[in-house]
C-alpha atoms as one frame of an Amber mdcrd trajectory, in Angstrom:
protein
  -0.027   0.032   0.005   1.570   3.248  -1.128   1.611   6.410   0.970  -1.485
   7.982  -0.757  -3.629   4.897  -0.145  -2.425   4.772   3.507  -3.489   8.364
   4.099  -6.823   7.746   2.335  -7.515   4.685   4.473  -6.815   6.609   7.689
  -9.194   9.416   6.574 -11.930   6.908   5.866 -11.485   5.392   9.368 -11.560
   8.873  10.854 -14.870   9.781   9.078 -16.381   6.477  10.133 -15.580   7.180
  13.790 -17.284  10.602  13.501 -20.431   8.883  12.044 -20.460   6.292  14.672
 -20.191   8.777  17.434 -23.650  10.201  16.589 -25.550   6.994  17.010 -23.912
   3.589  17.852 -22.018   2.229  20.695 -18.786   4.020  19.961 -15.970   6.225
  21.149 -14.893   9.742  20.227 -11.738  11.552  21.428 -10.450  14.908  20.201
  -9.224  18.316  21.224 -11.478  21.275  21.370 -10.040  24.780  20.840 -12.785
  27.332  20.239 -16.394  27.181  19.266 -19.701  25.449  19.915 -19.864  21.662
  19.871 -22.558  19.007  19.638 -21.854  16.305  22.171 -23.265  13.624  19.904
 -21.115  14.698  16.951 -17.574  14.824  18.223 -14.992  13.392  15.908 -11.967
  11.132  16.146  -9.792  13.171  13.831  -6.217  12.984  15.154  -6.808  15.658
  17.800  -8.685  18.262  15.845 -12.422  18.642  15.803 -14.384  20.037  12.870
 -17.821  19.438  14.312 -18.192  22.966  15.768 -20.836  25.510  14.798 -22.548
  28.553  16.089 -24.753  28.715  19.180 -28.011  29.228  17.137 -27.314  26.188
  14.880 -26.903  23.627  17.738 -30.168  22.046  18.837 -30.233  21.357  22.563
 -27.377  20.966  24.951 -23.990  22.043  23.650 -20.350  22.496  24.668 -18.636
  25.834  24.349 -14.914  26.409  24.407 -13.504  29.935  24.465  -9.902  30.893
  24.297  -7.888  34.088  23.883  -5.764  36.687  25.452  -6.835  38.676  28.545
  -5.355  41.757  26.886  -3.003  42.527  23.957  -2.119  39.391  22.012   1.076
  37.597  23.096   1.926  39.992  26.011  -0.986  39.083  28.350  -2.100  35.849
  29.867  -3.799  33.262  27.603  -7.130  31.970  28.903  -9.230  28.838  28.098
 -12.755  28.150  29.258 -15.020  25.217  28.944 -18.807  25.667  29.367 -22.039
  23.553  28.984 -25.139  25.323  27.777 -28.452  24.773  26.147 -30.380  26.349
  23.250 -33.614  27.224  25.006 -35.493  27.353  21.721 -34.754  23.578  21.191
 -37.579  21.082  21.217 -35.200  18.230  22.138 -35.692  16.411  25.349 -32.115
  16.144  26.524 -30.437  16.442  29.936 -26.935  16.592  31.347 -25.416  15.757
  34.731 -21.929  16.762  36.006 -19.847  14.757  38.470 -19.560  17.090  41.450
 -18.352  14.732  44.185 -15.128  12.814  43.546 -15.148  10.860  46.775 -15.036
   7.128  45.898 -14.285   7.807  42.258 -12.154   4.648  42.120 -15.277   2.595
  43.212 -17.327   4.367  40.670 -14.870   3.522  37.943 -14.670  -0.113  39.165
 -18.449  -0.579  39.078 -18.489   0.502  35.475 -15.745  -1.916  34.659 -17.845
  -4.670  36.159 -20.637  -3.902  33.764 -22.920  -2.076  36.222 -24.811   1.082
  35.190 -23.412   4.436  36.107 -24.824   5.683  39.415 -25.916   9.355  39.489
 -25.479   9.661  43.254 -22.463  11.892  42.925 -23.678  13.760  39.870 -25.550
  17.101  39.716 -28.235  17.753  37.010 -27.844  21.078  35.293 -31.019  23.118
  34.993 -31.227  25.614  32.236 -33.557  28.756  32.021 -33.435  32.226  30.648
 -31.313  33.408  33.621 -28.855  30.555  33.361 -28.570  29.099  29.843 -24.848
  28.334  30.208 -22.591  26.996  32.977 -18.821  27.449  33.239 -17.329  24.054
  34.118 -13.618  25.024  34.022 -11.373  28.011  33.360  -7.709  28.506  33.872
  -8.108  32.064  35.128 -11.332  32.091  37.163 -13.622  29.906  39.270 -16.306
  27.971  37.548 -20.059  28.049  38.036 -20.252  24.468  39.186 -18.827  23.512
  42.538 -16.845  20.295  42.284 -15.788  18.599  45.579 -12.391  16.865  45.386
 -11.603  15.818  49.067  -8.163  14.530  48.219  -6.987  18.181  47.689  -8.243
  19.460  51.118  -5.156  18.787  53.071  -3.121  20.869  50.638  -5.117  24.037
  51.252  -3.466  24.642  54.647  -0.105  25.091  52.905  -1.370  27.547  50.239
  -0.988  30.642  52.394   2.056  29.484  54.360   5.595  30.244  53.269   7.649
  27.098  52.913  10.665  28.717  54.572   8.777  28.705  57.844   7.928  24.949
  57.641   9.983  22.492  59.625  12.103  20.024  57.703   9.650  17.248  58.585
   6.578  19.311  57.623   8.232  20.157  54.304   8.982  16.503  53.621   5.352
  15.613  54.463   4.203  18.333  52.108   6.364  17.018  49.228   5.287  13.399
  49.962   1.621  14.398  49.729   2.201  16.209  46.431   4.102  13.162  45.195
   0.941  11.109  46.133  -1.222  13.525  44.153   0.962  13.146  41.138   0.678
   9.343  41.299  -3.131   9.440  41.107  -4.719   8.438  37.828  -6.145  10.855
  35.315  -9.726  10.247  36.469  -9.021  12.238  39.659  -8.264  15.422  37.699
 -10.631  15.231  34.717 -14.137  16.687  34.735 -17.036  14.324  33.853 -20.537
  14.690  32.577 -23.318  12.385  31.441 -25.557  13.373  28.611 -28.897  11.765
  27.631 -31.218  12.523  24.733 -34.612  10.899  25.351 -34.030   7.116  25.133
 -31.962   7.431  21.913 -28.373   8.154  22.958 -26.354   8.638  26.105 -22.708
   9.844  26.379 -20.313   9.687  29.284 -17.522  12.174  28.659 -14.329  13.202
  30.348 -12.597  16.595  29.845  -9.082  17.607  30.714  -7.541  21.016  30.269
  -4.366  21.375  28.224  -2.288  24.524  27.647  -4.472  26.042  24.872  -7.290
  23.566  24.463  -9.415  20.959  26.150  -9.044  17.169  25.491 -12.318  15.280
  25.528 -13.144  11.608  25.383 -16.638  10.204  25.258 -18.257   6.725  25.365
 -21.651   6.426  23.635 -24.635   4.091  24.002 -27.431   4.085  21.457 -29.979
   2.379  23.640 -30.332   5.027  26.387 -28.594   2.970  29.006 -25.973   4.121
  31.512 -23.679   1.179  30.957 -20.175   2.244  29.881 -16.755   0.531  29.823
 -15.224   2.893  32.441 -14.652   6.568  33.066 -12.976   7.885  29.944  -9.483
   9.244  30.208  -9.188  12.055  27.650  -5.448  12.593  27.952  -4.836   9.008
  26.966  -7.630   8.858  24.412  -6.993  12.093  22.482  -3.806  12.628  20.551
  -1.503  15.310  21.769  -1.358  18.290  19.555   0.508  21.584  19.568  -0.987
  24.972  20.158  -1.873  27.317  17.303   1.021  29.348  15.881   2.336  31.828
  18.450   0.312  30.499  21.410   2.609  27.847  22.844   5.810  29.952  22.634
   4.017  33.105  23.740   2.556  31.300  26.737   6.044  30.218  27.818   7.359
  33.819  27.324   4.448  35.149  29.383   5.256  32.593  32.171   8.896  33.632
  32.116   7.896  37.341  32.283   5.383  36.550  35.022   8.051  34.874  37.091
  10.307  37.906  36.803   7.572  40.508  37.546   5.552  38.592  40.213   8.348
  37.141  42.263   8.178  33.595  41.181  11.470  32.309  42.500  11.418  28.751
  41.291   9.140  26.026  39.949   9.660  22.722  41.792   8.547  19.250  40.745
   6.968  17.455  43.700  10.138  15.580  44.586  12.156  18.803  44.788  13.702
  18.743  41.350  12.847  21.189  38.492   9.252  20.820  37.257   8.164  19.548
  33.901   4.983  19.960  31.987   2.176  17.630  32.936   3.009  16.946  36.537
   1.731  18.378  39.768   4.163  21.171  40.988   4.730  23.604  43.792   4.874
  27.189  42.569   6.834  29.420  44.990   5.310  32.928  44.455   6.066  35.827
  46.636   7.532  33.294  49.098   4.269  31.392  49.281   3.489  27.951  47.993
   0.693  27.195  45.622  -0.335  23.803  44.179  -0.368  23.614  40.440  -2.222
  20.346  39.408  -0.955  18.325  36.453  -2.625  19.239  33.195  -3.833  22.609
  34.475
């Protein structure tokens, strides 16, 4: 098979995945940069999604990703935001729930792997009306509209306003050990999850993880309206890693370096005390105060 036929074959498979995602028991995983997206029409297209549209053209519940600069391009912080909304003029009977309590998430995942239906005990149903047609689930520069409870982070909060230089050696070691524990946790602890259902036609269980300039999303679909899924999707593993648009990645790094200089960021530590690398949980020492930076955020 020559190179042309190989590329053509891969394109056919990609389009087939996109078609399957809208109806049958299937999987979709991609990266969302900016625009409005139909949950039931996400594509497996090597990391890029072309199934976006305008708000008015989406019928029912939609995903919205916004990204840009807080000020002048390339000299101000770059932001990304992920929202869930609904076209209130839609006649579709569809609903969506967000996982808001991560306690026992391992058990939740294990029950799915055993073939049991997804329990909604720890999910919150989003209610849409004229005063709240869209909910912010995640943003890298502001708090979201949906309160998500992650108990495993609670013991870190006590350190966020304390300077590390005043910690005893033992307390500092305990702090690093706990951050090391956080870094060892699987992706399901740090992704956001939602369940979508349209009448008794299709259900989708999706996971979303923030990247530098986009959001990775992975979804499992059922075409019989059931809540039986293989497991909690892990978008970082499912979606191919892609680079940022021209100018964003390098500019973000330059902004970070400039921010360190201007805001007193002395050093970026990996959890074991060595220099940090992208994708891990790190301690940022800023103005002599420690702040937890979760992996992927």
